[in-house]
C-alpha positions in Angstrom: 157.0 166.9 51.7 154.4 169.7 51.5 150.7 169.2 52.2 149.6 169.5 48.5 152.0 166.7 47.5 150.7 164.5 50.3 147.1 165.2 49.3 147.7 164.5 45.5 149.7 161.4 46.2 147.0 160.0 48.4 144.2 160.7 45.9 146.1 159.2 42.9 147.2 156.1 44.8 144.0 155.3 46.6 141.9 156.2 43.5 143.7 153.4 41.6 143.8 150.7 44.3 140.2 149.8 44.0 140.6 148.2 40.6 143.6 146.3 41.9 141.5 145.0 44.8 138.9 143.8 42.3 141.7 141.9 40.5 142.4 140.0 43.6 138.8 138.8 44.1 138.5 135.3 42.7 139.8 131.8 43.4 142.1 133.0 46.3 140.2 133.4 49.6 139.8 137.1 50.5 141.5 136.8 53.9 144.5 135.2 52.3 144.8 138.0 49.7 144.7 140.6 52.5 147.3 138.6 54.4 149.6 138.5 51.5 149.2 142.2 50.9 150.1 143.3 54.4 152.7 140.6 55.1 154.6 141.9 52.0 154.0 145.5 52.9 155.0 145.0 56.6 158.2 143.2 55.7 159.2 145.9 53.2 158.5 148.7 55.8 160.2 147.0 58.7 163.2 145.9 56.6 163.5 149.4 55.0 163.4 151.2 58.4 166.0 148.7 59.8 168.3 149.3 56.8 168.0 153.0 57.3 168.6 152.7 61.1 165.2 154.2 61.8 163.4 151.1 63.1 162.0 152.0 66.6 159.8 150.2 69.0 156.7 152.3 69.7 156.7 154.0 73.1 153.1 152.8 73.5 151.8 149.6 71.9 148.1 149.8 72.8 147.0 152.1 70.0 149.4 150.7 67.5 147.6 147.4 68.0 144.2 149.1 67.6 145.4 150.8 64.5 146.7 147.5 63.1 143.3 145.7 63.7 141.3 148.6 62.2 143.4 149.8 59.3 145.3 146.6 58.3 142.8 143.9 59.1 139.1 144.5 59.6 138.9 147.5 57.3 140.0 145.4 54.3 138.0 142.4 55.2 135.0 144.7 54.8 136.3 146.4 51.6 137.4 143.1 49.9 134.0 141.5 50.6 132.3 144.5 49.3 134.3 144.4 46.1 133.3 140.8 45.6 129.6 141.9 45.5 129.5 145.3 43.9 131.8 147.2 41.4 134.9 148.5 43.0 134.2 152.0 42.0 130.9 152.0 44.0 132.8 150.7 47.0 135.1 153.7 46.7 132.0 156.0 46.7 130.8 154.5 50.0 134.3 154.8 51.4 134.2 158.5 50.5 131.9 159.0 53.5 134.9 158.4 55.7 135.2 162.1 56.4 131.8 162.1 58.0 132.6 158.9 60.0 135.8 160.7 61.1 133.8 163.8 62.3 131.4 161.6 64.3 134.2 159.5 65.9 136.3 162.7 66.6 133.3 163.8 68.7 133.0 160.4 70.5 136.7 160.0 71.2 138.1 163.5 71.3 135.1 165.6 72.3 135.1 167.7 69.1 131.8 169.4 68.3 129.6 168.0 65.5 128.4 171.0 63.5 125.2 171.5 61.5 127.4 171.4 58.5 128.5 167.9 59.4 124.8 166.8 59.7 123.9 168.5 56.4 126.9 166.8 54.6 125.9 163.5 55.9 122.3 163.8 54.7 123.4 164.9 51.3 126.0 162.1 51.0 123.4 159.5 52.1 120.9 160.8 49.5 123.6 160.5 46.9 124.3 156.9 47.8 120.6 156.1 47.6 120.5 157.5 44.1 123.7 155.8 43.1 122.5 152.4 44.1 118.8 152.9 43.1 118.9 150.9 40.0 120.6 148.0 41.7 118.2 147.9 44.7 115.2 146.9 42.6 116.6 144.0 40.6 117.4 140.3 41.2 120.8 141.2 42.6 119.4 143.4 45.4 120.6 141.0 48.1 124.2 141.1 46.9 124.0 144.9 46.5 122.7 145.4 50.1 125.4 143.0 51.4 128.0 144.9 49.4 126.9 148.2 50.8 126.9 146.8 54.3 130.5 145.4 54.0 131.7 148.7 52.5 130.1 150.7 55.4 131.8 148.3 57.9 135.1 148.7 56.2 134.8 152.5 56.2 133.9 152.5 59.9 136.9 150.4 60.7 139.0 152.8 58.7 137.7 155.7 60.7 138.5 153.9 64.0 142.0 153.4 62.6 142.2 157.1 62.0 141.3 157.8 65.6 144.0 155.3 66.8 146.6 157.0 64.5 145.7 160.4 65.9 146.2 159.0 69.4 149.5 157.5 68.4 150.6 160.9 67.2 149.7 162.4 70.6 151.8 159.7 72.3 154.8 160.4 70.1 154.5 157.4 67.7 155.1 158.5 64.1 152.8 157.3 61.3 155.8 155.5 59.7 156.6 153.5 62.9 152.9 152.8 63.6 152.3 151.6 60.0 155.4 149.3 59.8 154.5 147.5 63.1 150.8 147.8 62.4 151.0 146.0 59.0 153.0 143.2 60.6 150.5 142.8 63.4 147.6 142.9 61.0 149.2 140.2 58.9 149.6 138.0 62.1 146.0 138.5 63.0 144.8 137.6 59.5 146.8 134.3 59.8 145.0 133.5 63.1 141.7 134.2 61.4 142.6 131.9 58.5 143.6 129.1 60.9 140.5 129.6 63.1 138.3 129.4 60.0 140.0 126.2 58.8 140.8 127.9 55.6 143.3 126.2 53.3 146.0 128.1 51.5 145.4 128.6 47.8 148.6 129.5 45.9 147.8 132.4 43.6 148.5 132.0 39.9 148.5 134.5 37.0 150.5 137.6 36.4 147.4 139.8 36.9 147.0 138.7 40.5 150.7 139.1 41.4 150.9 142.5 39.7 147.8 143.7 41.7 149.3 142.3 44.9 152.6 144.1 44.3 150.9 147.4 43.6 148.6 147.1 46.6 151.4 146.1 49.0 154.1 148.5 47.9 152.2 151.5 46.5 148.8 151.3 48.0 149.9 150.2 51.5 153.5 151.3 52.1 153.3 154.6 50.2 149.6 155.3 50.3 149.0 154.8 54.0 152.2 156.7 54.9 151.2 159.8 52.8 147.6 159.7 54.2 148.6 159.4 57.8 151.2 162.1 57.4 148.4 164.2 56.1 146.2 163.3 59.1 149.1 164.3 61.4 149.6 167.6 59.6 146.0 168.8 59.0 143.8 166.5 61.1 141.6 163.5 60.3 138.5 165.5 59.2 140.4 167.7 56.7 142.6 164.8 55.5 139.4 162.9 54.8 138.8 165.4 52.0 141.0 163.2 49.8 138.1 160.8 49.8 136.1 163.4 47.9 138.3 163.2 44.8 139.4 159.6 44.4 136.0 158.0 43.8 136.0 159.8 40.5 139.3 158.1 39.6 138.0 154.8 40.8 134.7 155.0 38.9 136.5 155.9 35.7 138.6 152.8 36.0 135.6 150.8 36.9 133.9 152.0 33.8 136.9 151.0 31.7 137.7 147.6 33.3 134.5 146.4 35.0 131.9 147.6 32.6 130.2 149.9 35.2 127.2 151.4 33.5 126.4 155.1 34.0 122.7 156.1 34.3 121.2 159.5 35.1 120.7 158.3 38.6 124.3 157.2 38.9 125.5 160.6 37.7 123.2 162.4 40.1 124.1 160.1 43.0 127.8 160.6 42.5 127.4 164.3 42.3 125.4 164.5 45.5 127.9 162.3 47.3 130.7 164.5 46.2 128.7 167.7 47.1 128.1 166.2 50.6 131.9 165.9 51.1 132.5 169.4 49.7 129.9 170.8 52.1 131.9 169.2 54.9 135.0 171.1 54.1 134.2 174.2 52.1 135.0 177.6 53.5 132.0 179.6 54.7 
């Protein structure tokens, strides 16, 4: 698979997963929904690799576990909670700042230099988010909006930490497919522990809409989407792979407009434009 195919697949898949996440928010507890997603995805990946004779135990487990916790557990606890409070398209815009989180974490964990361009991109992106949420921050729902932004930022930070763990796994010879398969299974087990620790009862999902969203998120959004993205990270690096997050918020917001009634205002247009420009500044050639 060439780089362009991996990039396009990641954008299209992750641009459409946000509306499916919103479809799961409802009577079923959020942690249970995330567990069902990654239990199904993990079983499919592990069984598929075993059937192909390609199932391998990782040479090193430590960063596989870190990747599991960050990418397939805490990341989605943040994003699902955010989607319960603000439109899913807006969650995707916050998530689009993952490239900047990646640049900062690459400095912390791998010693890569943070450039002036990174700082400028971060400032532009933050200004864009301020404009995008401006109309919501002054109304009666301001508390929910702030909590939604906070959960989205937490989920994005966990996603970035998972990127760093994936990068370390690559250095240790653990392929993205192997790390994903075991990581999704480990993430599902941790989610079960969190459910039991919280005394949460199991609610059996009903309705074709929920099950269709679950199947799409598990098989396409998780099995295919994470594999294409992490293959992209392994090929071109976490910062450049994060450029995929520049494009898919547009897809997510269009779907949010159609299915969630997201209302476009001049401030929302300007905020989205600034956020996207911030990401472009991050990657554009000089």
